[in-house]
C-alpha positions as CSV (number, residue, x, y, z in Angstrom):
1,M,167.1,-49.3,56.9
2,S,168.4,-47.4,53.8
3,A,172.0,-47.8,52.6
4,P,174.4,-45.2,53.7
5,A,175.0,-42.3,51.1
6,V,178.8,-43.1,51.1
7,P,179.7,-46.9,51.3
8,A,181.7,-47.8,54.4
9,P,184.9,-48.9,52.5
10,V,185.0,-45.6,50.7
11,T,184.6,-43.5,53.9
12,V,187.3,-45.5,55.6
13,E,189.8,-45.3,52.7
14,Q,189.2,-41.4,52.6
15,V,189.6,-41.0,56.4
16,R,192.7,-43.3,56.5
17,E,194.2,-41.2,53.7
18,E,193.5,-37.9,55.5
19,V,194.4,-39.3,59.0
20,A,198.1,-39.4,57.7
21,D,198.0,-35.6,57.4
22,V,196.3,-35.4,60.7
23,A,199.1,-37.4,62.3
24,D,201.7,-35.1,60.7
25,Y,199.8,-32.0,62.2
26,A,199.2,-33.7,65.5
27,A,202.9,-34.5,65.8
28,A,204.0,-31.1,64.9
29,A,201.5,-29.4,67.4
30,G,201.9,-31.9,70.2
31,L,198.4,-33.3,70.0
32,G,197.7,-36.9,70.9
33,L,196.3,-38.9,68.0
34,E,194.6,-42.4,68.4
35,H,193.2,-44.0,65.3
36,A,194.3,-47.8,65.5
37,M,190.7,-48.7,66.0
38,L,189.6,-47.0,62.5
39,T,187.6,-49.7,60.7
40,E,184.6,-49.7,58.0
41,T,182.2,-50.3,61.0
42,N,184.0,-47.9,63.3
43,P,185.3,-45.0,61.3
44,I,186.2,-43.1,64.4
45,F,189.4,-41.5,65.7
46,Y,190.4,-39.5,68.7
47,L,192.5,-36.5,69.4
48,T,193.8,-34.9,72.6
49,F,194.0,-31.1,72.6
50,F,195.4,-28.7,75.4
51,N,194.3,-25.3,76.1
52,R,196.5,-22.3,77.2
53,E,196.3,-23.6,80.8
54,G,197.5,-27.2,79.8
55,L,194.1,-28.8,80.4
56,E,193.5,-31.8,78.3
57,F,190.3,-32.2,76.0
58,F,189.7,-35.5,74.3
59,A,187.8,-35.2,70.9
60,E,186.0,-38.0,69.1
61,F,185.7,-37.6,65.3
62,D,182.9,-39.8,64.0
63,C,183.3,-39.9,60.3
64,H,180.4,-42.1,59.1
65,E,179.5,-41.1,55.5
66,Y,182.6,-38.8,55.2
67,P,183.5,-37.0,52.9
68,L,180.0,-36.3,51.6
69,H,178.9,-35.2,55.2
70,P,181.2,-33.6,58.0
71,P,182.3,-35.8,60.9
72,T,180.4,-35.5,64.2
73,I,182.8,-34.2,66.5
74,E,182.1,-34.6,70.5
75,F,184.2,-34.1,73.4
76,V,184.5,-37.1,75.7
77,D,186.3,-38.0,78.9
78,A,189.6,-39.9,79.0
79,A,187.8,-43.2,79.4
80,R,185.4,-42.4,76.7
81,S,182.5,-43.2,78.9
82,R,181.1,-39.8,79.1
83,R,180.3,-37.5,76.1
84,G,178.9,-34.0,75.2
85,T,178.7,-32.6,78.7
86,H,179.7,-28.9,79.4
87,N,182.6,-29.7,81.6
88,L,184.3,-31.9,78.7
89,Y,184.2,-28.9,76.4
90,P,186.7,-26.0,76.3
91,S,185.3,-22.7,77.0
92,C,185.7,-21.4,73.4
93,F,182.8,-23.3,72.0
94,H,179.1,-23.0,71.8
95,G,177.4,-23.1,75.1
96,M,174.8,-25.9,73.9
97,P,177.6,-27.6,74.0
98,C,178.6,-27.8,70.6
99,I,181.5,-26.9,68.2
100,C,179.4,-24.6,66.1
101,A,181.2,-24.9,62.7
102,R,180.1,-26.3,59.4
103,Y,182.5,-29.0,59.7
104,N,180.7,-30.6,62.8
105,R,177.6,-32.6,62.0
106,K,176.4,-31.9,65.5
107,A,176.0,-28.2,64.6
108,Y,173.2,-28.8,62.2
109,G,169.5,-28.6,63.1
110,A,168.8,-31.9,61.7
111,H,171.3,-33.4,64.1
112,G,170.1,-31.3,67.2
113,G,172.4,-28.5,66.7
114,P,171.5,-24.8,66.6
115,H,171.7,-24.3,62.7
116,S,168.7,-25.3,61.0
117,D,169.7,-22.8,58.3
118,W,172.7,-24.9,57.2
119,R,172.6,-27.7,54.7
120,L,174.9,-30.9,55.4
121,I,175.9,-30.9,51.7
122,D,177.4,-27.4,52.1
123,W,179.8,-28.2,54.9
124,Q,182.9,-27.5,53.0
125,L,181.8,-23.9,52.0
126,P,183.5,-21.0,53.6
127,T,181.4,-19.3,56.4
128,Q,181.1,-15.6,56.5
129,G,184.4,-14.3,57.8
130,G,185.9,-17.7,57.7
131,P,188.0,-19.9,55.3
132,K,187.0,-22.9,53.3
133,I,187.7,-26.0,55.5
134,E,187.7,-29.2,53.5
135,T,189.9,-31.8,55.1
136,L,190.3,-33.5,58.5
137,A,193.5,-31.9,59.0
138,M,191.9,-28.4,58.4
139,I,189.3,-29.2,60.8
140,V,191.9,-30.3,63.3
141,S,194.1,-27.1,62.7
142,D,190.9,-24.9,63.2
143,M,190.0,-26.6,66.5
144,H,193.5,-26.5,67.7
145,S,193.9,-22.6,67.2
146,K,190.6,-22.1,69.2
147,I,191.3,-24.5,72.1
148,A,195.1,-23.6,72.5
149,A,194.0,-19.9,73.0
150,S,191.2,-20.8,75.4
151,T,191.2,-21.0,79.1
152,G,189.1,-23.2,81.5
153,R,186.2,-25.3,80.8
154,M,182.6,-24.6,79.9
155,G,181.2,-26.0,83.1
């Protein structure tokens, strides 16, 4: 097994630094944030979003090799025992199901997503018609705006 492109101590230090901004945003927006389990071997945190109808959506942010690569963002159930199924996703995202954005590693073809035309190294570049999103707080803000305006679940 080869060494990670970004050493775990570097990743977790960067994530912890940026989670402070995520915490400020989450508090202001009324989102739930859980990051107590964030460690070098587990660079993961969770956010609870609410759509226009008040439905809860639990998102897992797996930040291995961040900031070189984007996090893998997946919707999970409240117990974190199920992940990635249609009924866990807000209706506003790609029907695969996937958050189809450069800031989600799952959207890339190399990770099973629909975009084989995207390169992971370019994840912070602006997309056509979209802004440059380069921090965890910006990712959370973008997701929040989409989820808060949506209704229902995918399936």
